[in-house]
Short mmCIF file of the C-alpha atoms (twelve columns), coordinates in Angstrom:
data_MODEL
# 
_entry.id   MODEL 
# 
loop_
_atom_site.group_PDB 
_atom_site.id 
_atom_site.type_symbol 
_atom_site.label_atom_id 
_atom_site.label_alt_id 
_atom_site.label_comp_id 
_atom_site.label_asym_id 
_atom_site.label_seq_id 
_atom_site.Cartn_x 
_atom_site.Cartn_y 
_atom_site.Cartn_z 
_atom_site.pdbx_PDB_model_num 
ATOM 1   C CA . MET A 1   0.000  0.000  0.000   1 
ATOM 2   C CA . ALA A 2   2.851  2.407  0.796   1 
ATOM 3   C CA . LYS A 3   4.330  1.630  -2.611  1 
ATOM 4   C CA . GLU A 4   1.042  2.602  -4.282  1 
ATOM 5   C CA . ARG A 5   1.032  5.958  -2.456  1 
ATOM 6   C CA . LEU A 6   4.632  6.592  -3.527  1 
ATOM 7   C CA . THR A 7   3.757  5.955  -7.181  1 
ATOM 8   C CA . SER A 8   0.767  8.301  -6.917  1 
ATOM 9   C CA . SER A 9   2.978  10.964 -5.323  1 
ATOM 10  C CA . LYS A 10  5.509  10.698 -8.131  1 
ATOM 11  C CA . GLN A 11  2.771  11.138 -10.704 1 
ATOM 12  C CA . ALA A 12  1.405  14.169 -8.841  1 
ATOM 13  C CA . ILE A 13  4.867  15.785 -8.828  1 
ATOM 14  C CA . GLU A 14  5.214  15.657 -12.627 1 
ATOM 15  C CA . LYS A 15  7.124  18.717 -13.667 1 
ATOM 16  C CA . THR A 16  5.681  21.362 -15.944 1 
ATOM 17  C CA . TRP A 17  7.274  21.847 -19.350 1 
ATOM 18  C CA . VAL A 18  8.620  25.336 -19.989 1 
ATOM 19  C CA . LEU A 19  9.885  27.305 -22.950 1 
ATOM 20  C CA . TYR A 20  12.920 29.354 -21.963 1 
ATOM 21  C CA . VAL A 21  15.140 31.973 -23.584 1 
ATOM 22  C CA . LEU A 22  18.760 32.483 -22.595 1 
ATOM 23  C CA . LEU A 23  21.155 35.326 -23.185 1 
ATOM 24  C CA . CYS A 24  24.589 33.944 -23.993 1 
ATOM 25  C CA . GLN A 25  27.808 35.709 -23.087 1 
ATOM 26  C CA . ASP A 26  28.285 36.753 -26.729 1 
ATOM 27  C CA . GLU A 27  24.900 38.578 -26.599 1 
ATOM 28  C CA . THR A 28  23.093 35.965 -28.714 1 
ATOM 29  C CA . LEU A 29  19.797 34.346 -27.754 1 
ATOM 30  C CA . TYR A 30  19.141 30.646 -27.245 1 
ATOM 31  C CA . CYS A 31  15.661 29.139 -26.961 1 
ATOM 32  C CA . GLY A 32  14.825 25.674 -25.633 1 
ATOM 33  C CA . ILE A 33  12.353 23.602 -23.635 1 
ATOM 34  C CA . THR A 34  12.725 21.551 -20.476 1 
ATOM 35  C CA . ASN A 35  10.769 20.191 -17.547 1 
ATOM 36  C CA . ASP A 36  13.578 21.072 -15.082 1 
ATOM 37  C CA . LEU A 37  14.857 24.580 -15.741 1 
ATOM 38  C CA . GLU A 38  17.446 24.692 -12.924 1 
ATOM 39  C CA . ARG A 39  19.051 21.441 -14.093 1 
ATOM 40  C CA . ARG A 40  19.044 22.553 -17.719 1 
ATOM 41  C CA . ILE A 41  20.678 25.919 -16.956 1 
ATOM 42  C CA . ALA A 42  23.359 24.114 -14.947 1 
ATOM 43  C CA . GLN A 43  23.959 21.863 -17.970 1 
ATOM 44  C CA . HIS A 44  24.298 24.862 -20.285 1 
ATOM 45  C CA . ASN A 45  26.707 26.590 -17.910 1 
ATOM 46  C CA . SER A 46  28.839 23.464 -17.485 1 
ATOM 47  C CA . GLY A 47  29.193 23.051 -21.261 1 
ATOM 48  C CA . LYS A 48  27.036 19.899 -21.307 1 
ATOM 49  C CA . GLY A 49  23.858 21.561 -22.601 1 
ATOM 50  C CA . ALA A 50  23.121 22.318 -26.226 1 
ATOM 51  C CA . ARG A 51  25.948 22.461 -28.738 1 
ATOM 52  C CA . TYR A 52  25.047 26.100 -29.440 1 
ATOM 53  C CA . THR A 53  25.635 27.255 -25.852 1 
ATOM 54  C CA . LYS A 54  28.906 25.371 -25.468 1 
ATOM 55  C CA . GLY A 55  31.599 28.035 -25.258 1 
ATOM 56  C CA . ARG A 56  29.019 30.826 -25.032 1 
ATOM 57  C CA . GLY A 57  28.468 30.602 -21.276 1 
ATOM 58  C CA . PRO A 58  27.730 31.484 -18.684 1 
ATOM 59  C CA . VAL A 59  24.160 31.952 -19.817 1 
ATOM 60  C CA . LYS A 60  21.433 34.041 -18.205 1 
ATOM 61  C CA . VAL A 61  17.721 33.221 -18.261 1 
ATOM 62  C CA . LEU A 62  15.856 36.131 -19.835 1 
ATOM 63  C CA . LYS A 63  12.385 34.627 -19.606 1 
ATOM 64  C CA . SER A 64  10.509 31.363 -19.309 1 
ATOM 65  C CA . TRP A 65  6.886  30.469 -19.916 1 
ATOM 66  C CA . PRO A 66  4.978  27.374 -18.703 1 
ATOM 67  C CA . ALA A 67  3.502  25.115 -21.367 1 
ATOM 68  C CA . ALA A 68  0.411  22.915 -21.272 1 
ATOM 69  C CA . SER A 69  2.433  19.869 -22.411 1 
ATOM 70  C CA . MET A 70  5.683  18.818 -24.013 1 
ATOM 71  C CA . SER A 71  3.988  18.982 -27.405 1 
ATOM 72  C CA . ALA A 72  2.799  22.540 -26.758 1 
ATOM 73  C CA . ALA A 73  6.307  23.543 -25.637 1 
ATOM 74  C CA . LEU A 74  7.870  22.082 -28.799 1 
ATOM 75  C CA . LYS A 75  5.393  23.894 -31.053 1 
ATOM 76  C CA . ALA A 76  5.942  27.190 -29.221 1 
ATOM 77  C CA . GLU A 77  9.732  26.724 -29.411 1 
ATOM 78  C CA . ARG A 78  9.525  26.242 -33.159 1 
ATOM 79  C CA . ALA A 79  7.339  29.353 -33.530 1 
ATOM 80  C CA . PHE A 80  9.703  31.432 -31.349 1 
ATOM 81  C CA . LYS A 81  12.759 30.325 -33.323 1 
ATOM 82  C CA . LYS A 82  11.089 31.419 -36.586 1 
ATOM 83  C CA . LEU A 83  10.750 35.004 -35.309 1 
ATOM 84  C CA . THR A 84  13.261 37.674 -36.274 1 
ATOM 85  C CA . LYS A 85  15.607 38.817 -33.524 1 
ATOM 86  C CA . GLU A 86  13.620 42.059 -33.268 1 
ATOM 87  C CA . ALA A 87  10.361 40.125 -32.850 1 
ATOM 88  C CA . LYS A 88  11.999 37.838 -30.258 1 
ATOM 89  C CA . LEU A 89  13.120 40.839 -28.207 1 
ATOM 90  C CA . LYS A 90  9.610  42.304 -28.473 1 
ATOM 91  C CA . LYS A 91  8.104  39.006 -27.259 1 
ATOM 92  C CA . LEU A 92  10.518 38.969 -24.313 1 
ATOM 93  C CA . LYS A 93  9.260  42.412 -23.234 1 
ATOM 94  C CA . SER A 94  5.593  41.724 -23.969 1 
ATOM 95  C CA . ARG A 95  2.965  40.618 -21.472 1 
ATOM 96  C CA . SER A 96  0.494  39.739 -24.233 1 
ATOM 97  C CA . ARG A 97  -1.040 36.289 -24.200 1 
ATOM 98  C CA . LYS A 98  -2.557 36.560 -27.669 1 
ATOM 99  C CA . ASP A 99  0.547  36.193 -29.843 1 
ATOM 100 C CA . ALA A 100 1.238  32.913 -31.678 1 
ATOM 101 C CA . VAL A 101 3.837  31.652 -29.176 1 
ATOM 102 C CA . SER A 102 1.538  32.255 -26.187 1 
ATOM 103 C CA . VAL A 103 -1.393 30.561 -27.899 1 
ATOM 104 C CA . LEU A 104 0.748  27.516 -28.709 1 
ATOM 105 C CA . LEU A 105 1.961  27.298 -25.088 1 
ATOM 106 C CA . LYS A 106 -1.673 26.894 -23.998 1 
ATOM 107 C CA . GLY A 107 -1.955 23.805 -26.175 1 
ATOM 108 C CA . ASN A 108 -4.464 25.301 -28.589 1 
# 
């Protein structure tokens, strides 16, 4: 019975997927998704994250947004990466929830 409760607890603690944007040391932006942001940032800063951030650290989190699911996070990541740098910077400053990236994060 205790084992059943432990399994239920693990399922209840499922981590939320997030879309995040980093500022690299060379002033470039990096966008990714994860369900453990602290761990992922540590990986980027240790050189074991994405190939792009290797040698561009330390990185700084500019913004992160929760996603409805992994699928929603992937779709929003793809949409964010298609934006121009100017549009990305605008999105980072915006509080709007009606742009394409925000809508995709909701799982719609």
